VEXDREN-2710 file (C-alpha; in Angstrom, 1 decimal):
% VEXDREN-2710
k/r/px/py/pz
1/MET/119.7/98.7/104.1
2/LYS/120.6/95.2/103.0
3/HIS/120.7/94.6/99.3
4/PHE/120.0/98.4/99.1
5/PHE/120.4/99.1/95.3
6/ALA/119.2/95.6/94.3
7/LEU/115.9/96.0/96.1
8/PHE/115.4/99.7/95.3
9/PHE/115.8/99.4/91.5
10/SER/113.9/96.0/91.6
11/PHE/111.0/97.8/93.1
12/LEU/111.1/100.5/90.5
13/LEU/111.5/98.1/87.6
14/VAL/108.4/96.1/88.4
15/LEU/106.5/98.5/86.2
16/GLN/109.1/99.8/83.8
17/SER/106.9/102.9/83.6
18/PRO/107.6/105.7/81.2
19/ILE/107.6/109.1/82.8
20/ALA/106.5/112.5/81.5
21/THR/106.3/116.1/82.5
22/GLN/104.6/117.6/85.6
23/ALA/101.4/115.8/86.5
24/LYS/97.9/117.3/86.1
25/THR/94.6/115.7/86.8
26/SER/92.2/114.8/84.0
27/SER/89.8/117.5/85.2
28/GLU/92.4/120.2/84.1
29/ASP/92.4/121.7/80.6
30/SER/94.0/119.1/78.3
31/THR/93.6/120.9/75.0
32/THR/97.3/121.8/75.0
33/LYS/98.6/118.3/75.9
34/LYS/101.6/117.2/73.8
35/THR/101.1/113.9/72.0
36/ILE/103.8/111.3/72.6
37/GLN/104.0/109.3/69.4
38/LYS/104.6/105.6/69.9
39/LYS/104.2/102.5/67.7
40/THR/101.9/100.0/69.4
41/THR/102.5/96.3/68.9
42/LEU/100.7/93.6/70.7
43/PRO/102.2/90.1/70.3
44/PRO/99.9/87.4/68.9
45/VAL/98.3/85.0/71.3
46/ASN/99.8/82.0/69.6
47/GLY/103.2/81.2/71.0
48/ILE/102.9/83.2/74.2
49/GLN/102.9/80.1/76.5
50/GLU/105.9/78.6/74.8
51/LYS/107.8/81.9/75.1
52/ILE/106.9/82.2/78.8
53/GLU/108.0/78.7/79.5
54/ALA/111.3/79.2/77.7
55/TYR/111.9/82.4/79.6
56/ILE/111.2/80.8/83.0
57/LYS/113.5/77.9/82.1
58/GLU/116.3/80.3/81.1
59/HIS/116.1/82.2/84.4
60/GLU/115.1/79.4/86.8
61/ASP/118.5/79.5/88.6
62/THR/117.5/82.8/90.2
63/ALA/114.0/81.7/91.0
64/ALA/112.2/80.2/94.0
65/SER/108.7/79.8/92.5
66/VAL/106.6/81.8/90.1
67/ALA/103.0/81.6/89.1
68/VAL/101.8/83.1/85.8
69/SER/98.5/83.5/84.1
70/VAL/97.6/85.2/80.8
71/PHE/94.1/85.7/79.5
72/GLU/92.4/87.5/76.6
73/LYS/88.7/88.4/76.3
74/GLN/88.0/86.5/79.6
75/LYS/89.6/83.3/78.2
76/THR/92.6/82.0/80.0
77/ILE/95.4/81.1/77.6
78/VAL/98.3/80.5/80.1
79/SER/98.2/79.2/83.6
80/LEU/101.3/77.7/85.1
81/HIS/103.3/77.2/88.3
82/HIS/107.0/76.7/88.4
83/GLY/109.6/76.2/91.1
84/MET/109.6/75.6/94.8
85/THR/107.6/77.1/97.7
86/ASN/110.1/75.5/100.1
87/ILE/113.5/74.9/98.5
88/ALA/115.0/73.0/101.5
89/ASP/112.1/70.5/101.6
90/ASN/111.7/70.4/97.8
91/VAL/108.0/71.5/97.9
92/LYS/106.7/72.5/94.5
93/SER/104.4/75.4/93.7
94/ASN/100.9/74.3/92.6
95/GLN/97.4/75.6/92.2
96/ASP/96.9/75.6/96.0
97/THR/99.9/77.8/96.6
98/VAL/99.0/81.2/98.0
99/TYR/101.1/84.4/97.5
100/GLU/100.9/87.9/99.0
101/TRP/99.5/90.5/96.7
102/GLY/101.3/93.4/98.2
103/SER/100.2/96.7/96.7
104/VAL/98.0/95.0/94.1
105/THR/95.7/95.0/97.1
106/LYS/95.1/98.7/96.5
107/LEU/93.0/97.8/93.5
108/LEU/90.5/96.2/95.9
109/THR/90.3/99.4/97.8
110/TRP/89.8/101.6/94.7
111/VAL/87.1/99.2/93.3
112/SER/85.4/99.6/96.7
113/ILE/85.5/103.3/96.3
114/MET/84.1/103.2/92.8
115/GLN/81.3/100.9/94.0
116/LEU/80.3/103.5/96.6
117/ALA/80.5/106.2/94.0
118/GLU/78.2/104.2/91.7
119/GLN/75.7/103.8/94.6
120/GLY/75.7/107.5/95.1
121/GLU/77.2/107.2/98.6
122/ILE/80.1/109.4/97.7
123/ASN/81.3/111.7/94.9
124/LEU/85.0/111.4/93.8
125/THR/85.4/115.1/94.2
126/ASP/84.0/115.2/97.7
127/ASP/86.1/116.4/100.7
128/ILE/87.0/113.1/102.5
129/SER/86.7/114.9/105.8
130/ASP/82.9/114.7/105.4
131/TYR/83.2/110.9/105.8
132/LEU/85.6/110.8/108.7
133/PRO/85.1/111.3/112.4
134/ASP/85.5/114.9/113.6
135/GLY/89.1/115.7/114.1
136/PHE/90.4/112.4/112.6
137/LEU/93.1/114.1/110.5
138/THR/95.4/115.8/113.0
139/LYS/98.5/116.6/111.0
140/LEU/97.1/118.6/108.1
141/THR/99.2/121.6/107.0
142/TYR/96.9/123.0/104.3
143/ASP/93.3/124.1/104.3
144/LYS/92.6/122.8/100.8
145/PRO/90.2/119.8/100.9
146/ILE/91.5/116.4/100.1
147/THR/89.2/114.5/97.7
148/PHE/88.8/110.9/96.8
149/LEU/90.4/111.6/93.5
150/HIS/93.4/113.0/95.3
151/LEU/93.6/109.7/97.2
152/MET/93.4/107.6/94.0
153/ASN/96.0/109.8/92.3
154/HIS/98.4/109.7/95.4
155/GLN/98.1/113.5/95.7
156/GLY/96.8/113.8/99.3
157/GLY/100.1/115.5/100.3
158/TRP/101.3/113.1/103.0
159/GLN/104.9/112.2/103.5
160/GLU/106.0/108.5/103.5
161/THR/104.8/106.2/106.2
162/THR/106.7/103.4/107.8
163/ILE/106.0/103.8/111.5
164/ASP/103.5/101.2/112.9
165/ILE/102.3/99.9/109.5
166/GLU/103.0/96.2/110.0
167/THR/104.0/93.7/112.7
168/LYS/105.3/90.2/113.1
169/ASN/103.2/89.6/116.2
170/ILE/99.6/88.7/115.5
171/ASP/98.7/89.8/119.0
172/GLU/99.7/93.4/118.0
173/VAL/97.1/93.6/115.3
174/VAL/94.7/96.5/115.9
175/SER/91.7/98.0/114.2
176/LEU/92.2/99.9/111.0
177/LYS/91.1/103.1/112.8
178/THR/93.7/102.6/115.5
179/ALA/96.4/101.7/113.0
180/LEU/95.7/104.9/111.0
181/ASN/95.7/107.1/114.1
182/ARG/99.1/105.6/115.2
183/SER/100.8/106.0/111.9
184/GLU/99.3/109.2/110.6
185/PRO/102.1/111.1/108.7
186/PRO/102.4/114.9/108.5
187/GLN/101.0/116.5/105.4
188/ILE/104.0/118.1/103.5
189/TYR/102.4/119.0/100.2
190/GLU/99.3/120.9/99.2
191/PRO/96.6/118.4/98.0
192/GLY/96.5/118.0/94.3
193/THR/100.0/119.5/93.6
194/THR/102.5/116.7/94.1
195/TYR/102.5/113.0/93.3
196/ALA/103.8/111.1/96.3
197/TYR/102.7/107.4/96.4
198/SER/101.0/106.9/99.7
199/ASN/100.1/103.6/101.5
200/TRP/98.5/105.7/104.3
201/GLY/96.2/107.5/101.9
202/CYS/95.0/104.2/100.4
203/ALA/94.4/102.7/103.9
204/LEU/92.4/105.9/104.8
205/ALA/90.2/105.2/101.8
206/GLY/89.6/101.7/103.1
207/PHE/88.6/103.2/106.5
208/ILE/86.1/105.5/104.8
209/VAL/84.6/102.4/103.2
210/GLU/84.2/101.0/106.7
211/ASN/82.4/104.1/107.9
212/ILE/80.0/104.2/105.0
213/SER/79.3/100.4/104.8
214/GLY/79.1/99.8/108.6
215/MET/81.4/96.7/108.4
216/PRO/85.1/96.1/108.7
217/PHE/86.9/96.7/105.4
218/HIS/88.0/93.1/105.0
219/GLU/84.3/92.0/105.4
220/TYR/83.2/94.6/102.8
221/VAL/85.7/93.2/100.3
222/LYS/84.6/89.7/101.0
223/GLN/80.9/90.5/100.5
224/HIS/81.2/92.8/97.5
225/ILE/84.2/91.5/95.7
226/PHE/85.4/88.0/96.7
227/LEU/82.0/86.3/97.0
228/PRO/80.5/87.8/93.8
229/LEU/83.6/86.7/91.8
230/GLY/83.9/83.3/93.5
231/MET/87.3/84.1/95.0
232/ALA/87.1/81.4/97.8
233/HIS/90.9/81.2/98.2
234/THR/91.9/84.8/99.0
235/SER/92.1/86.5/102.4
236/MET/92.0/90.2/103.2
237/ASP/92.1/90.3/107.0
238/PRO/95.5/91.3/108.4
239/THR/95.5/88.1/110.5
240/LEU/94.1/86.0/107.6
241/ALA/91.4/85.0/110.0
242/ASP/88.7/85.6/107.5
243/ASN/89.8/82.5/105.5
244/LYS/91.1/79.5/107.5
245/TRP/92.2/77.7/104.3
246/VAL/94.4/80.7/103.3
247/TYR/95.7/81.0/106.8
248/GLN/96.9/77.4/106.7
249/GLN/98.3/77.5/103.2
250/ARG/100.3/80.7/103.8
251/ARG/102.2/78.9/106.5
252/LEU/103.4/76.4/103.9
253/LEU/105.1/79.2/101.8
254/ASN/108.7/80.2/102.4
255/CYS/110.1/83.4/101.1
256/TYR/113.5/84.2/99.6
257/TYR/116.0/86.7/98.4
258/ILE/117.8/85.3/95.4
259/ASP/120.3/86.7/93.0
260/GLU/123.2/85.2/91.0
261/ASP/125.4/84.9/94.0
262/THR/122.9/84.6/96.9
263/VAL/120.0/82.5/98.2
264/GLU/118.6/83.6/101.5
265/ASP/115.7/81.7/103.0
266/TYR/113.5/84.1/105.1
267/GLY/111.2/81.3/106.3
268/THR/107.5/82.0/106.2
269/CYS/108.2/85.7/106.6
270/ILE/104.7/86.6/107.6
271/ARG/104.0/90.2/108.3
272/HIS/100.6/91.5/109.5
273/VAL/100.0/94.7/107.6
274/LEU/98.1/97.0/109.9
275/LEU/97.3/99.4/107.0
276/TYR/95.9/96.4/105.3
277/PRO/93.7/98.0/102.6
278/ALA/97.1/99.1/101.1
279/GLY/98.8/95.7/100.9
280/MET/97.5/92.6/102.8
281/ALA/95.5/90.4/100.4
282/THR/96.8/86.9/100.1
283/GLY/95.6/84.2/97.7
284/THR/96.0/81.9/94.8
285/LEU/96.9/82.7/91.2
286/ALA/93.5/81.5/90.1
287/ASP/91.7/84.0/92.4
288/MET/93.9/87.0/91.4
289/THR/93.2/86.0/87.8
290/MET/89.4/86.1/88.5
291/PHE/89.8/89.6/89.9
292/ALA/91.9/90.7/87.0
293/LYS/89.3/89.5/84.5
294/ALA/86.6/91.4/86.3
295/LEU/88.6/94.6/85.8
296/LEU/88.1/94.3/82.1
297/PRO/84.6/94.5/80.5
298/ASP/83.1/91.3/79.2
299/THR/81.6/90.9/75.7
300/GLU/78.6/93.0/76.8
301/GLY/80.9/95.7/78.3
302/LYS/79.9/94.8/81.8
303/SER/81.8/93.6/85.0
304/PRO/80.4/91.6/87.9
305/LEU/82.0/94.2/90.2
306/PHE/79.7/97.0/89.1
307/LYS/76.0/97.4/88.3
308/GLN/76.6/99.8/85.4
309/ALA/79.1/99.4/82.6
310/LYS/80.0/103.1/82.7
311/THR/81.5/102.7/86.2
312/LEU/84.2/100.4/85.0
313/GLU/84.7/102.6/82.0
314/GLN/85.2/105.6/84.2
315/MET/87.6/103.6/86.5
316/ILE/90.0/102.6/83.7
317/THR/89.9/106.2/82.2
318/PRO/93.0/108.3/83.0
319/SER/92.6/110.5/86.0
320/LEU/96.2/111.9/86.1
321/PHE/98.5/112.7/83.3
322/TYR/102.2/113.4/83.0
323/GLY/102.1/117.2/82.6
324/ASP/101.2/118.6/79.2
325/SER/101.6/115.2/77.5
326/SER/98.8/112.8/76.6
327/GLN/100.6/110.0/78.5
328/PRO/98.4/108.7/81.4
329/ARG/100.0/108.3/84.8
330/VAL/97.1/107.1/86.9
331/SER/93.6/105.8/86.1
332/HIS/91.5/106.0/89.3
333/GLY/94.1/104.0/91.2
334/PHE/95.5/101.9/88.4
335/LEU/99.1/102.8/87.5
336/ASN/99.7/103.2/83.7
337/THR/102.6/101.4/82.0
338/GLN/103.8/101.6/78.4
339/TYR/104.9/98.3/76.8
340/GLY/104.1/97.6/73.2
341/VAL/100.7/99.0/74.1
342/ASN/99.4/101.2/76.9
343/THR/98.5/99.2/79.9
344/ILE/96.9/99.7/83.4
345/GLY/97.6/97.7/86.5
346/HIS/99.5/97.6/89.7
347/PRO/102.6/95.9/91.1
348/GLY/103.1/94.7/94.7
349/ASN/105.9/94.0/97.1
350/THR/105.8/92.6/100.6
351/ALA/108.6/91.5/103.0
352/GLY/108.6/88.2/101.2
353/CYS/106.5/88.2/98.0
354/THR/106.2/90.1/94.7
355/ALA/103.2/90.3/92.4
356/ASN/102.1/92.2/89.3
357/LEU/98.7/92.6/87.6
358/VAL/98.7/94.2/84.1
359/LEU/95.8/94.8/81.7
360/ASP/95.3/96.1/78.2
361/PRO/91.7/97.4/78.0
362/ALA/91.9/97.8/74.3
363/SER/92.5/94.1/73.5
364/GLY/91.0/92.6/76.7
365/ARG/94.3/91.0/77.4
366/GLY/95.7/90.6/81.0
367/ALA/98.5/89.0/82.9
368/VAL/99.2/88.1/86.5
369/VAL/102.6/87.1/88.0
370/MET/103.2/86.1/91.6
371/ALA/106.4/85.0/93.3
372/ASN/107.7/84.2/96.7
373/GLN/110.8/86.4/96.4
374/VAL/111.3/89.9/97.8
375/GLY/111.9/92.5/95.1
376/GLU/111.6/89.9/92.3
377/VAL/111.7/91.5/88.8
378/THR/113.0/88.8/86.5
379/PHE/109.5/87.5/86.1
380/ASN/107.2/90.2/87.5
381/SER/108.7/92.7/85.1
382/GLY/110.5/90.6/82.5
383/LEU/107.6/88.5/81.4
384/MET/105.3/91.4/80.6
385/PRO/107.0/92.4/77.3
386/LEU/106.3/88.8/76.1
387/VAL/102.6/89.4/76.7
388/PHE/102.2/93.1/75.8
389/GLY/105.2/93.7/73.6
390/SER/108.1/96.0/74.0
391/ILE/108.0/99.8/73.8
392/GLN/109.0/101.1/70.4
393/GLN/110.6/104.5/70.7
394/GLU/112.5/106.0/67.9
395/LYS/115.7/107.8/69.0
396/SER/116.5/111.2/67.7
397/ALA/119.5/111.3/65.4
398/THR/121.0/114.2/67.4
399/LEU/120.5/114.5/71.1
400/PRO/121.8/117.2/73.4
401/PRO/124.6/116.4/75.9
402/VAL/123.2/114.8/79.0
403/ASN/125.8/116.3/81.4
404/SER/123.5/119.1/82.5
405/LEU/121.3/116.5/84.1
406/ALA/124.0/115.2/86.5
407/GLY/123.3/115.8/90.1
408/TYR/121.6/114.5/93.2
409/TYR/117.9/113.9/93.1
410/LEU/115.7/113.3/96.1
411/SER/112.2/111.7/95.9
412/THR/109.0/113.5/96.8
413/ARG/108.0/110.2/98.4
414/THR/110.1/110.9/101.4
415/PHE/110.3/112.0/105.1
416/ASN/110.4/115.7/105.7
417/VAL/109.4/115.5/109.4
418/GLY/110.3/113.1/112.2
419/VAL/112.8/110.5/113.3
420/LEU/113.2/109.1/109.8
421/ARG/114.1/112.4/108.2
422/ILE/117.7/111.1/107.8
423/LEU/116.4/108.4/105.4
424/ARG/115.9/111.3/102.9
425/ILE/119.6/110.7/102.2
426/LEU/120.1/107.1/103.3
427/GLY/116.7/105.5/102.7
428/GLN/115.9/103.0/100.0
429/GLY/114.5/104.7/97.0
430/GLU/115.0/108.2/98.3
431/LEU/118.2/109.2/96.6
432/LEU/119.0/109.0/92.9
433/PRO/122.6/110.2/92.3
434/LEU/123.4/110.7/88.6
435/MET/127.1/111.3/88.0
436/LYS/129.0/112.6/85.0
437/THR/131.2/110.3/83.0
438/GLY/134.0/110.9/80.4
439/ASP/131.3/110.7/77.7
440/SER/129.0/113.7/77.3
441/ASP/126.2/111.4/76.1
442/THR/126.1/109.3/79.2
443/LEU/125.7/109.5/83.0
444/SER/126.1/106.8/85.6
445/VAL/124.2/105.9/88.7
446/ALA/126.6/106.2/91.7
447/LEU/127.7/102.9/93.2
448/THR/126.6/101.0/90.1
449/ASP/128.1/100.2/86.7
450/SER/125.0/101.3/84.9
451/GLU/125.0/103.9/82.1
452/VAL/122.2/106.5/81.8
453/ARG/121.4/107.7/78.4
454/LEU/118.9/110.0/76.7
455/ILE/116.3/108.2/74.7
456/ASP/115.0/111.5/73.3
457/SER/115.3/115.1/74.4
458/ASN/112.9/114.6/77.3
459/ARG/113.5/111.0/78.4
460/LEU/116.2/109.1/80.2
461/ASP/116.9/105.4/80.3
462/VAL/117.9/104.7/83.9
463/LEU/118.6/101.0/84.5
464/GLY/116.0/100.1/81.9
465/LEU/113.5/102.5/83.6
466/GLN/112.2/105.4/81.5
467/MET/112.3/108.7/83.3
468/PHE/111.0/111.9/81.8
469/VAL/112.6/115.2/82.4
470/TYR/111.1/118.6/82.9
471/GLU/112.0/121.9/84.5
472/ASP/109.5/123.6/86.7
473/GLU/108.8/127.3/86.8
474/HIS/111.7/127.8/89.2
475/GLY/114.1/126.1/86.8
476/THR/114.4/123.0/89.0
477/THR/114.9/119.7/87.2
478/HIS/112.5/116.9/87.9
479/LEU/112.7/113.2/87.0
480/GLN/109.5/111.2/87.3
481/ASN/108.3/107.6/87.4
482/TYR/105.1/105.9/88.5
483/SER/105.8/106.1/92.2
484/HIS/108.3/108.9/92.6
485/ASP/109.0/112.5/91.5
486/TYR/112.8/113.0/91.8
487/VAL/113.8/116.6/92.4
488/LYS/117.3/117.9/91.7
489/GLN/119.0/119.2/94.8
490/ASN/121.2/122.1/95.4
491/THR/124.7/120.4/95.3
492/GLY/126.1/122.6/98.1
493/LEU/123.2/121.9/100.5
494/PHE/123.2/118.2/99.6
495/TRP/126.8/117.9/100.6
496/VAL/126.3/119.8/103.8
497/GLN/123.6/117.2/104.7
498/VAL/126.0/114.4/103.7
499/GLY/128.7/116.0/105.7
500/LEU/126.5/116.1/108.8
501/ILE/125.9/112.4/108.4
502/ILE/129.6/111.6/108.0
503/LEU/130.3/113.6/111.1
504/ILE/128.3/111.1/113.2
505/PRO/130.8/108.2/112.8
506/VAL/133.7/110.6/112.7
507/GLY/132.6/112.0/116.1
508/VAL/132.2/108.5/117.5
509/ILE/135.7/107.6/116.4
510/TYR/137.2/110.8/117.8
511/SER/135.6/110.2/121.2
512/LEU/136.7/106.5/121.3
513/ILE/140.3/107.6/120.6
514/ALA/140.0/110.4/123.2
515/LEU/138.8/107.9/125.8
516/LEU/141.5/105.5/124.9
517/VAL/144.1/108.2/125.3
518/ARG/142.7/109.2/128.7
519/LEU/142.7/105.6/129.8
520/ILE/146.4/105.2/128.8
521/VAL/147.4/108.4/130.5
522/PHE/145.5/107.3/133.6
523/ILE/147.3/104.0/133.7
524/ILE/150.7/105.6/133.2
525/ARG/150.1/108.2/135.9
526/LYS/148.8/105.5/138.3
527/ARG/151.9/103.3/137.8
528/LYS/154.1/106.3/138.4
529/LYS/152.0/107.1/141.4
530/LYS/151.3/110.6/140.2
531/GLU/148.3/112.4/141.4
532/ASN/145.1/111.8/139.3
533/SER/142.7/114.6/140.1
534/PRO/140.8/115.7/137.0
535/SER/139.2/119.1/137.0
536/ARG/135.5/119.7/136.8
537/ILE/135.9/120.5/133.1
538/ASP/137.8/117.3/132.5
539/LYS/135.0/115.3/134.1
540/LEU/132.5/117.0/131.9
541/GLN/134.6/116.3/128.9
542/LEU/134.6/112.6/129.7
543/LEU/130.8/112.8/129.9
544/VAL/130.6/114.6/126.5
545/HIS/132.7/111.8/124.9
546/LEU/130.3/109.2/126.3
547/ALA/127.4/111.2/125.0
548/ILE/128.8/111.5/121.5
549/ILE/129.3/107.7/121.4
550/ALA/125.8/107.2/122.7
551/ILE/124.3/109.5/120.1
552/GLY/126.1/107.6/117.4
553/ILE/124.7/104.3/118.7
554/CYS/121.2/105.8/118.7
555/PHE/121.6/106.9/115.1
556/TYR/122.8/103.5/114.1
557/GLN/119.8/101.8/115.8
558/ILE/117.4/104.2/114.0
559/ILE/119.0/103.7/110.6
560/MET/119.4/100.0/110.8
561/ALA/116.1/99.1/112.5
562/ASP/114.3/96.1/111.0
563/SER/111.0/97.7/111.6
564/TYR/109.8/101.2/112.6
565/THR/107.3/101.4/115.3
566/VAL/106.8/103.8/118.2
567/SER/107.7/101.1/120.6
568/THR/111.0/100.4/118.9
569/MET/111.9/104.0/118.2
570/TRP/111.0/105.8/121.4
571/LEU/114.0/104.6/123.4
572/PRO/116.8/105.5/121.0
573/CYS/115.0/108.8/120.1
574/SER/114.5/109.8/123.7
575/LEU/118.1/108.9/124.6
576/SER/119.5/110.8/121.6
577/ALA/117.6/113.9/122.8
578/LEU/118.8/113.4/126.4
579/PHE/122.5/112.9/125.3
580/ALA/122.2/115.9/123.0
581/LEU/121.9/118.2/126.0
582/ILE/125.2/117.2/127.4
583/PRO/127.4/118.9/124.8
584/ILE/125.4/122.1/125.3
585/GLY/126.0/122.0/129.0
586/TYR/129.7/121.3/128.5
587/ALA/130.1/124.2/126.0
588/ILE/128.4/126.6/128.5
589/ALA/130.5/125.4/131.4
590/ALA/133.7/125.6/129.4
591/LEU/132.9/129.1/128.2
592/ALA/132.0/130.2/131.7
593/ASN/135.2/128.8/133.2
594/ARG/137.5/129.6/130.3
595/ASN/139.9/131.5/132.5
596/LYS/140.2/128.5/134.8
597/LEU/141.2/126.1/132.1
598/LYS/144.6/124.5/132.4
599/SER/147.2/126.7/130.8
600/GLY/148.5/124.0/128.3
601/ARG/147.7/124.8/124.7
602/LEU/146.9/121.2/123.8
603/HIS/144.5/121.1/126.7
604/LYS/142.7/124.2/125.5
605/ILE/142.6/122.9/121.9
606/ASN/141.2/119.6/123.2
607/CYS/138.4/121.4/125.0
608/VAL/137.5/123.4/122.0
609/VAL/137.5/120.5/119.6
610/THR/135.5/118.4/122.0
611/ALA/132.9/121.2/122.4
612/ILE/132.7/121.6/118.6
613/VAL/132.3/117.9/117.9
614/GLY/129.7/117.5/120.7
615/LEU/127.7/120.5/119.4
616/LEU/127.8/119.1/115.9
617/MET/126.4/115.8/117.2
618/THR/123.7/117.8/119.0
619/PHE/122.9/119.7/115.8
620/ASN/122.6/116.3/114.0
621/VAL/120.0/115.3/116.5
622/ILE/118.1/118.5/116.0
623/TYR/118.4/118.7/112.2
624/TRP/117.5/115.1/111.6
625/GLN/114.8/115.2/114.3
626/THR/115.7/111.9/115.9
627/PHE/113.9/113.0/119.0
628/TYR/110.6/113.2/117.1
629/PHE/109.6/109.5/117.2
630/TRP/105.8/110.0/117.1
631/ALA/105.8/111.7/113.7
END
């Protein structure tokens, strides 16, 4: 929860992606697609390095280190390192510095899938179950097959995954198959209908590569991508054991959180990503640049990654659009971004690093940015307009009032089932609250000072991020970006959910006060040598207060956990379920013995209020499914 809004919007702004209407795959009828008119402007090559250097100099106060490369038509025109890999020891970044790729790693997985498709081992429209062990997928809700294209378009239908996806302890690293089994999320959407960015779906694709190739995924990548490209300074293994040089160099890199007021040193901050096909690659700027160049055709239209030019051509072709527009959203795993020109690429974030790889297939220009800061956007996002230009969008002279878009939006990349269900409201990136202001032309994002304005009748500017608006067939408003579809919530239901959450600390405070009062009364009666013989109901009431406090502590541990694993979640989840039974028992006992309660009115009110508060805490446990730690 730390640096909540800073990290959330930093993550979104890495791409600055424009959004459009409801997504459809490229296989659907596109004859009625609306064309979004934009002026395209690509900055000239001359002067790019000077502009980048000046930009870095301007923002170096909020930087640890940054590595940048720019190339065009396979020729490198910018390659620089700036800043410190260890601020305390004054260690400078250089060509041997390795950074974590984060989700840029996914492009290695999608290239592997395209290689297998080129070899005829798979078809992108095949049912992935045909390439998995029998019964491997155990939490499917829909009978509709999941295809490779669904995986590449993040439309497999799974909810978000955070349980058992990474570890600090190298001894806890397990096989990819085991990691997938342990962290399998429930399927909450019908395949092909909802865009919900999925790390688990990408890791599943990597496991299929293992099954078909007969070798661990990291070995497949080494043999079919790293070695052919000469990427000798990049590792893919979750332990980095496949490259001893990278293993050693990574331990020389410190990671940071830096803003205008804060510098936090996270140390080496090494996390072993168990779903490693989705985000574990680690290497030098030069190596990622080699990979980026291979994703664009050379002068003969070929790539060393594929035997046939048409395979790369297919891969960079849009596979998912924003609704009835002509704006691409996904190109076979690449995420599409609009700068001065249409680009493809992928950003990446880890616990300590940020990276971005962006390509313009039309010009053959590409850029790579790597930094040892969590949620870094000043360079990973801010440098890209210098390379690819800024989006040129003409605003309409007259725009409708934006007030109708005010409301609470929840992401489709979320938790519908299991212990983390409460993060639908409290989780980073889950909630987008747009509030009315005194101006009918603007909204604001709650808890920030940022204004939200319409760019045109279908597009919002939210903290510099373009989000397109559409209404589905049910009249529900959606806001979309590259990794999320935000769906407007019923205001009444939303506040009921918020109210339930608020009742958790309120209940704890009530019980603490009640226990304090009981203690004071006990001490007074003892000093006056009056008889202290609490009734059976009073004893049960004491137990309920303790249970309410314990449930509150369990919720706190779940919400504030540094990592989510079954081993860290099972205890607070099990205890919350156990303590949730106590208020039920108390309510039953109080009801059964209502005629035996003390005659005092205050005592009866106290019993009733305690029962209500206790049952509401129990309802919280049931509604937020805090008992369901294995989901």
